[in-house]
N, C-alpha and C positions, 0 to 999 in steps of 0.2 A: 497163829493162823490156823493151825490144825485143831486146836481146842474150840475155836470159834466155829469152824466148819462142823465139828461134831455136835456142838450145841444147837446149831441151826437144823441139822438133819434130825436130831432128836426131837426138837420142838415141832417140826413139820410132821414127823412120824406120829407124834402124840395128837396133833390136830387132825390128821387123816385117819387115825385109828389103825395104824399098821406098824410093823416092825421096822426099825431103822435101816436094816439091810435091804428091805423092799423098796425104800426110797431111792437108793443109789443103784439098784440092779437094773439091767437093761430091759425089763419087762414092758409089754405094750398094753397093759390094761389101763383104762382111763384114769383110775385112781393113782396108779404109779406115775403116769405122765403128768398129771396135775401136781403130784407131790414133787417131782423133779422141777417143774416150772416154779413152784413155790420156793424151793431151795435156791434156784438161780436168782429169783427176784430178791430174796432176803440177803443173799451173799452180795449182790450188787448194791443193795441199800447199805450194807455194812462196810462198803468201800473196797471190796475185792475187785481187781481188774478182770477183764474178760478172759485173758489168758490164764489167770489163776483159777477162775471158775471152771474153765474148760479142762484144765489139768485135774482138778479135784473131782469133777463130775464125769470124767472120761468121755468127753465130747470135743468137737472142734470149736474154735473161737467163733467161727461163722454161725454155728448152731446156737451158741450162747447169745449172740447178737439177735438172731432171728427170734429166739424165745423171749428176750427182753422186749422186743417190739410187739410180739404177740400178746404178752402179758399186759401191756398197756391197753390194747384193744379189749382183751378179755375182762379186764377190771371194770370197763365201762358197761359190759353186757351181762356178765355172769355174777349174780349175787352170791351164789354158793362159793365161787372162787374167792370172792372178796371176804366172805365170812371165814373161810379156812385160813386166808392170809392173816386176818386179824387175830384169829385164835393162835396161830403160830407166833405172831408178834407178841401177844400177851404172854405166851409161854416162855418166850425168850427174856422178857422183862422181869419175870418172877424168879 
């Protein structure tokens, strides 16, 4: 579980052109928020439960559920977000 989390954080960091520690830090820049949302989405896709994601990302389970619902809406509206998500998925698969 820990290795999978690290792989996802690293792939998102690569897709977002930032350092892995910036993905999980509590910064409020748009890029950091987007990166955290991508990590939450990918962790959920890999089968992590919301309480596991919350523990790893240092947030509440409610926040994880809110992010997952927001990502669904954002995926329909924001092409840049979808492109970054696909880049992170591709990085995970290679």
